[in-house]
N, C-alpha and C positions, 0 to 999 in steps of 0.2 A: 249654733246660732249664727246668722249671717248679718252683716252690716247693711245689706241691701235686701229689699223685697220687691218682687215683681209678680204680676199676674201671668201665669203660664198659659199660653194658648196652644191647644192641641192641633197639630197639623196632620192631615191625612194624605195618602198617596192615591193618585188616579193614574193607573197605567194605560198606555196606548200601545198596542202591538201592531207592527207593520211587517207583513209576511210576503214571501215571494222568493224567487231565485235571484242570484246576484246579477243576472243578465237583464231581467225585466224591470220596468218601472224605475229606472235610474233617475231620470229627470224628475219624476213625480216625488220620489223619496227625498231627493235633494231639496225640492221646493217645500216639502213638508218641514224638513229640518231647518231650512234657512228662513222661511216666511211664516208658515202656519203655526208651528210649535211655539215660536216666541210670543205670538199674540195669545195663543191658548194658555201658555204658561202665565202670562200677565193676568189674564182673566181669572184663572184658577187661584193665583196667589192672593187676589183680593178676597177670596172666600176661604183662605187658609188651607189650600190644597197644593201639594207638590205634583208636578207633572213628571211621570216616569215614562218616557217614550222609548219603547223597546223595539229596536230595529233588528229583526231576525235574520237580516242579510249578514251583517257583522257589526257595524258601528252602532253604538247605543248612546242615548242621552238619558241620564238619570241624576237626580239631586236628592235621592231618598235618604241619604246618610251624610253626616258632616264629613268634610274632607279629612280632617285630622284623625277620624276614627280609622281610616284606612291605614294609617301609619302605626297605630298604637300596638298592634299585635307583635311587632318586633321591638317594642320599647317597654314591655311590661316590667322587666327587671328594673329599669330606671324608675318607673312609676312607683314600684314597690319600695325602693330605697327612699324616694322623696316622701312617701307616706310615712315611712318609719321615722324619718327626721321630723316631720311635721308634728307627730304625736309622741316623740320621745319623752322620757321622764323629765320632770321639771328641772332637776339639777344636772341634767346631762351636760357633758363637756362640749359636745358638738351641737351648736345651736343654729348654724348656718350651713347651707350646701349650695354649690353652684354647678349646674349641669352645663357642660361646655362641649362644643363640637363645631364642625365646619358648617357653613351655610347650607341649608336644605337637609340637614341630618335629622330633623324631627323635633328639635328643642321646643318650638312653639306649640307643637301638637301635644307634647307632654304637659306643657304649662297649661294649655286650655283644658285638658282633661282633669288635671289636678285642681284647677280653679273650680270646675263644676262640682267635683266631689266635695271639696272643702266647704262649699256653701250649704251643704247638707249636714255639716257637722256642728257640734256645739263649740264654736270658736269664733273669734273676730278675724275676718279676712280683710287685709289691706292689699289690694292688687293694682298693678300698673304695668303697662306694656310700652316700652320705649320704642320710638320710631313710628308709631301708628299715625301720628300727625306732628306738626311743628312744635306745639306746646308740650307734647309728650316727652320731648328730649330735655326738658328743664327739670333738674333735680328739685329746685326750690318750688316750682309749681306742683310737683308730685307731693312734696312734704306738706305744703299748704292744704292740698286736698285731703291728705291723710289726717292732718290735724282736725279738719272739719268732720271727717268720718269718726274719729275717736271721740271728739267732743259730743257728737250726736249719740254715740254709744253710751257715753258716761252721763247722758241726761243734761248736758249743758246746752239747752236749746234756746235760751234767751239771748245769747250773744255768740258771735263767731269769734273764737279766740285768735284766729289768724289775722283779723283786722288790726291794723295799726302796727304790725311787725315791721321793723326797720332793718333791712339787710338780712343776709343769709345766716349769720351767727344767731340772731334772735329766733329765726325760724327753726334752725337745727336744734337749739336748746329747748324750745317749747315742744317740738316733736318728741325729743327724748324724754322729757318730763311726763307728757301725756301718755306716751307708750308704756312707761313704767307703771303709771297709775292704772291704766287699763289692764295690765298684765297681772295685777295683784290677785285677781280672782278668775281670770279668763285666759285661756291660751290665745295668744295673738300671733297670727301668721302673716308675714309680709312676703308677698309674691311679686317678683319683678322679672319681666321677660325682656331679653335683649339689652343687657347692660351696655353692650358695645355700641348701641344706637343712640345713646344719650349724647348731649353736648360734649365737645372735646375739652372740657374744663378740668382743672385739678380735682375739684370736688366730685365730679362724675367719674373720671378715669381711676382715681385712687380711693373712691368710696369713703371719703372723709365724713359723709353725712350719716354713716351707719354707727350707732352708739357702740362703744368698745369698753368693756365687753357688752354683748347683748344681754338684756334682762333675762333672768332665769326662765320665765314663762313666755318668752318671745322666740319665734323661729323665723329665719330669713331663708327663703328659697328663691334662687335666681337662675337665669340662663344667660349664656354669653358665648361669643366666639373668642377663642383664646387670644389674650392680649393684656393690656395694662390692668383691666378689671380683674381678670382671673389671677394675675400676679399679686395684686393687692390683697385679694381674699386669701390666697395661699399663705400669706405671712401672718394671718390672724390665728390665734390658738383656738378660737371658738368656731371656726369655719373650716370646711374641707371642700375639695373639688371632686367632681365625678365626671369622667370623660364619657361622652356618647360616641362610641366607636362605630365604624362603618359595619354594615351588614356583610356577612359572608355570602357565598354564592347560593347556598341552600336557603338562607333566610330571604335573599332577594327573590329566589324562585317562588318561595312561599308567598311573599308579598305580591308578586305578579299574579298568581292564581287568585288571591283574595281580591285584588282590584278588579280583575275580570269577573269574578263572581258578583261583585257589586253591580256590574254592568250586565249581568245575566249572560255572560259569555264563558266559553271554555277556550283555552289557548293551547296549541300543540307544544309538546315538550321540545321540539326542535327550535321553535321560535323563542321559547323561554330560555333555552341554552344560548341562543344567539344574543339575546338581550343581556343575560346575566354574566356572560363571558367576556363582554366588551371591556377593554382596559384603557386606563388613562396613560399618559406618557410616563408616569412614575410607577407603572405596573400595578397600580391599585385598581379595584373593580369600579367601573363607572356606576354600576347598579348598586354598589354599596351605599350610595347616597339615595335616600328615599325620594327626594325631589326629582333627581334625574330619572329614576325608574318610573315615577308617575307620569312625567312628561313623555317618556318613550312609549309607554303603554297608551297614553292619550293619543299620540300620533297614529297608532294603529286603530284606535277606536273611532277616529275622525275620518276614516276612509270614506270617500264619496264616489259619486258616479264616474268621475274622471279616473279615479284609481281603479275602479272595477272594470272600466273599459280597457284600461292599460293591462290589467291582469288577464283579460279575456284574450289578449294577443299571444299569451304564452302557450306552450304545448301542454297537453294532458287533459284530464277530466276537469270539470269546473272546480271541484274541490282541490285538485292538484294545482291548478292555476292560481287559486286564491292562496294556497299554502306557500307556493314558491314566490309569489309576489310579496307576501308579508315577510318572508325570509330576506328578500332583496331590500325591502324597506328597512328592516332591522339592521341589516348590514351597513346601510348608509347613515345611520344615526351617529352623529359625532359624540364622543365620550364626555365632552365638556358641557356643563349645564348651560352656560351662556350661549354656546353655539347651537345647542339643541333648542333653546328658546328662539334663537334667530331663525332656525328652520321652521319652527311652529308659526312665527309671525309672518315669514315669507309665504308660507302655505296659506294663511288667512288672506293675505293681500292678493295672491293669485286667484284664490277661490272666489272672493267677492268682486275682484276686478272683472273676472270673466263672466260671472253669473249675474251680478247686480250692477255692473258698471261703476263700482265704488273704487276710485283710484287713490283715495287719500289715506288709506290705513297706515302706510309708513310715516306720513306727515303727522297723523294723529298720535302715533306712538312716540314720535320725536318730541312733540310739545309736552306730552305727559312726562316723558323722561327728563326733559329740561326743567320741569317745575320741581319745587321742593317737596310739595305735599299733595300734588294733584291739581286738577282743574275741574270747574263746573262744565256742564253740557254747553252752556252759552259761550263760555270762554273758548272751548275747543272749536266750536263752530266759527266763532269770530276769527280766531287765528288761522283756521284752515281756509277761510274765505279769501285770505291774502295769498295763500299758497296754491289753491285750486280754484281758479276763476269760474269754472263751470259748476261749482258746488251748489246744489239745490236751486237750479234755475227756476225763476218765477215763484219761489217760495219765500214766505216771510220768515226771518230768523226765529227759530224756537217754536214754530207752529207745529202742532201735532198733526199726525196723518189724518186727513179727512176721510169720509166714506168713499169719496172718489179715489183718493190715494190708495186706500186699502183694497178697493176693487181692482185698481190697476196693478197693485202689488201682489194680488192673488189671495187676499184674505177673505174675499166674499165670492164664493162659487167660481173658481177659476175655469176658464175655457179649457177643454181637453187639448193637450199640446202634441198629440201623436204626430201630426203632419209637419211640425216645425223642428228645426235643429235645436240642440241644447243651447248654443250661443245665442240664437235668435230669441229663444224663450227667456234666457237670462237677462238680456240687455233691453228688453222691450219696456218702454215707458218709465225707465228708472229715473230719468231726470225730473219727473213729476213727483217723485216720492220725497217727503220731507227729510231733512237731516235727522230729526229726532227719531224717525222710524228706522232709517239706515243705521244710525248709531246703536239703536236697540238690537238690531240683527247682529252687529259685530260684537256687542257686549255679551250677547248670549253665547256666541261661538267661543269667545275668550273669557267666559265667566269665571273660570278657575284662575285666571291671571290678572283680571281687573276687578277692583273692589271700590266701593263708594265709602268714603270716610268723612267724619265730622258732620256737624249740623249744617254745614254749607253744601254738603253733597258733592265732595270732591272725588273725581275718578282718578285712581292711582293704581300702581301695580301691586298685586297681592304680595309678591316676594321681591326682595331687593335684587336677586339675581336676574330677574326679568328686566329691571331698570338698567342694570349693568350691561346686559346684552344689547339693549338699544343704544346706550351711551357709547358702546364700543363699535357700533356700526357706522351709520352716516354721521352721527354726532362726533365721531372720533376725528373728523376733519376740522381743524381749528377754525378755519374761515367760516364753515357752515355752522359750527357750534356758536360762534359769536353772533352770526347773522340771526340765528334762531332766538338767542337771548335778547338781542337788540329789538327784534320784532315783538317779543313778549313784553319788554319794558315799555315800548311805545304803546302797545295795546293797553297795558295797565294804566298808563298816564291818561288815556282817553276816557277811562271810567270815572264815575262820580267820586269826589274826594272822600266820601264816607264809605266807599266800597271796601270790604275787609281785605280782599286780595290786593287791591291797590295799596292799602296801608302797609301790609306785611311783606309784600313780595317785590315791590318795585326796585328797591336798592339791591336785593339779591340778584336780579337779572342784569342790572347795570354793572355790577361787579363781574358777573360771568361774561358779559359782553365786552369787558375791558373799557367801558365808557367812563374814564376817570373824570373828565370835565363835567359830564352830566351828573355823575355821582356827587362831585363836590358842590355843584350848584344846588342839587336837591338837598343835601345835608345842611348847607348854609342857609337855604331859603326857608326851611321848615320852621326855624325859630321865629322868623319874621311872621310866618303864617299862623303861628301858635298852634300847630297841629302836633300836639304832644304824643298821640298814639303812633303816628307815622315816624316821628322823631325817635321814639324808643325802638320801633321796629327796625329803622335804619341802623341804629347803634348796634342792635343785636346781630344784624346781618353782617356788618363790618367786623364785629368781634368773632363771629362764626368763621368768616373767611380767614382771619388771622390765626385762629386755632387750627383750622382744617388744613390750610396751605403752608403753615410754618413760616419760614423766612420769606418766601415769595409773597405770602399773604400780608405779613407785616410791612414789607416794602411797598406793596400796593396801597395799603391804607395810608402809610406815611406820605406817599406821593401826592395825596390830596392836598397836603400842605404846600406843595409846589404850585398848585393851582391858586391857593390863597396868596402866595407871594407874587404871582404874576398877574393876578386879577386887577382890573381897573376899578372894581367895585370895593371900596374900602370897607363898607359895612358888611358885605358878604364875607370878606376875608376875616373880619373880626368875629363874625358869628361862627365861622368854621373853627377858628382857634378856640373859641369858647366851648364848642362841642367837644373838642379834643381834651380841653382842660377838665371838663366836668363829666359829660355823658360817657365818653369812651373810657376815660380813666376810672370812673366809678364802676362801670360795667365789668371792667377787667379785675376788680378787687378780689373776687373769689374765683377767678378763672385761671389766673397764671401766678407765677412767683413774682417776687419783688423786682428782679432784674428787668424783665420785659416791660413792666409798668414804668420803671424809671426811664427806660429807653424811649417810650412813647412820649412821656412828659418832657424829656430833654429835647426831643425833636420839635415839639410844640414850642418849648421855651426859646429855641434858636430862631424860630419863625417870628415869635413875638418880639424878641430883641431887635431883629431887623426892622420890624414895623415901628418900634419905639424910636429907633434911630432915624427912620424915614419921616415919622410923624411925631415929633417930640411933644406937641401940644395935645395929642389925643389921649385923654384920660382913660378911655375904655381899654386901649391897648396896654397902657401902663398898669391898670388894675389887674388885667388878666395875667400879665407878666409877674406881678407880685404874687398872685395866687399860685402860679406855676412854681415860683421859687419855694413857697411854703409847702406845696404838695411834694416836691422833690426832696426837700429837707426832711419831711416826715418819713418818707420811704428809706432814705439813707440812715436815719436814726434807727428805724426798725431793723435794718440790715447790719447794724453795729458799726457803721462808718460815721462816728460821731463828729469828727472834725469837718468832714465834707458837709454833714447836715448843718453844722453851725454856720458855715459860709452861706448856705442858702437861706437859713433863717435870718441872718443879718441883712442879706440883700432884700429879702421880703420886708423886713422892718423898716429899712432905710427908704425904700420906694413908697411904702404906704405913708410914711411920715411926710414925704414930699407931696404926695397926693392930698393928704389932709391939710397941709399948709396951703396948697393951691386952692382947695375947695373946702373951707372949714365948715360949711353948712351941710355937708354930705354925711348922712347917717351911715351909709354903706362904707365910705372910706374910714370913718371913725371906728366902726365895728371891726373892720379888717385890720386897722392899726392896733386895736386892743388885742385881737387874736394873735397878731405877730408877736406881741410881748408875751402872751400866754405860751406860745411855742418855745420862745427863748427860755422862759421859766422852766418848762418841762425838760429842756435840754440840760440846764444847769442842775436841776434836781437829780437827773440821772448821773451827772458827773459829780454829784455830792458837793457842789459849790453853792452852799445854801445862802450866802449873802447875796450873790448875783441872782439866785432864784427869787429871793424875797424882793429884790429891787424890781424885777420885771413883773412879779405878781402885783406889786403895789402900783406900777404904772398901768397895768391892766385894769385895776380897780379905779384908778383916777380917771381914766378915759371913760369907763362905764358910768361913773358918777356924773361926769360932765355931760354925757349924753342925756342922763335922766334929768339933770337940772335944766338943760336947754329944751326939754320936751321932745327930744329925738326918739324915734322908735327903737325900742330895745326888745329883741325877740326872746322867746322863751329859753333857748339854749344858752344865750348870753347871760340872762338873768340867773339861771341855775348855776352857771360857772361862777358868777360873782358871789352868790350866796355861799357856795362851797369854799371859795378862797377867803371870804370874810371870816367864816367859821374857823378855818385852818389858821389864819393869822391871829385870831383871838386866842386860840389854844396855845400858840407859840408865845404870845405876849405874856400869858399867865405863867409860863415856865420861866 
């Protein structure tokens, strides 16, 4: 039984065979691959056909089989063990398993295959892949979605139980309760891919969201790169780790042949030996990693007219020339995945620059790599228009290729090109072709490495190693890196305020561009604009920077308070401090331990104390300082430092008493004054000083009663606390 159902559409394959020797029809073949086949593929896909273009020269294009299936033949043992865990006996001691290995080792391929299999079984499958988009990295978002899935399975269709949940603890507890309920009569399998790509919070890194122990009829199957997540799972009695080791040379050779078979090709044993014998600096096999091997074979499969022309210059028969040229190519392949990606991307840039006059591929890769989760077509075009002034001359942004464009691009009965050179044929009339069409050509060439994610249609790298390759190239220059992010932040600011990328990504790029002043202005202005969604997104981006960059990230975020101190805009400074007091502090609650949270609040407290000294009549600064004292006192009390906590609680109480005296008609100040007594009562209760406890509880009630009598607004939490204290005091008086 599956928790999802979908209509399965049957796709069929339409093969196209291109024959001839490797000397003839080079330009025509390349034109077919670069221009004709992309359009033919698009038209066929609308009718649920796959195009399988079989070039009998050597290079082949095919999408007849899912990419991950090419990896699985060397991962069958792993898959068998995961199946065994998924359907082990109800009372089995091991209920969780984590498949771990280095990037590109095939973990996600195993995950995808297992996911497809389990949906055909009589079980409830809860699946999630971390890192596929921005929201996918949130543990709380994953649990909320799973709560909805379980509720639907249990027949709770009238209400979404995840609505109204306040904070992570409530979400975690409800998930555990519903998980146990669903597992009473059904095997429940939780599948999580890429644990290491979740947010860098305590709950994600140490898997505190996983019930311990797992219910008897629940199984947890995860994948990860070795790190904090695997260390946390290794300490659990109900979970075990399973390493995904590299392939040996024989397995790598077998995989090479199988990949080539998928492309209807046979590869000579000498070339296979050259590929599978290449070693990394640590003396391990480069081909032991399936991703590296796939990239290397793809390099060979993408040989084009220029390559065959170069091969023709070698000595020997045509077959010997091709064989020796492929050996030379294999010899030049770097053993590192990132460097091999770099070689592939440079090849694409050179190929399309020469043939289609498309000079912006490196810039396109840079802006995608600089994004967090990818970009839309129109975003890429707009950003490139600033980098490449000649982009799409005379074309309207986003316009599809017209009939004239397609005729000029060669989609409608191209003129025979025998009498013109390859370069002349490649560059002719390219400036008249729309960006949409050019981008489609590049996407097809790089289709194994670019993928479209989310409902927004964001183009992103398929594998994290591809992104790292681009980040370690031109973007490794700090000045260029900041310039790129600055340009992206400016572009996002130009979009409508309701644009989803503007909302979620502007602060991220300001941080990466090291634009502290703009970041501070944005964070402080959002409260004035009442843009709650962008305010939350900015908070999350700042917290992500703190978690990812460590001390450097914390110092960067805290430096925004320097802008608040030096700003001439008193209201903006106040709004920034308020953001730190509430939004940032609350967001960190489940992300870090108590120490870092105290550090952030104390930095904000110092800033507020300076403002209160500078503006003694400003009640807003005084209120925020009082709140800061109370929050810091709470954290010190939780950490067991009771005397320090008392000092902060007393400061909070004294300052709110002054504010209430100054503004007796303020319900806000009256409420906070009451809460300060509640905090002091809690402190004395923990110290077992019950007389002082009762004294402050009574003052809490007195202020609440006065608010009620004067018709001031009393919110629900305050009313509940008053009722609880009244009941407790009544029981004490009876004793």
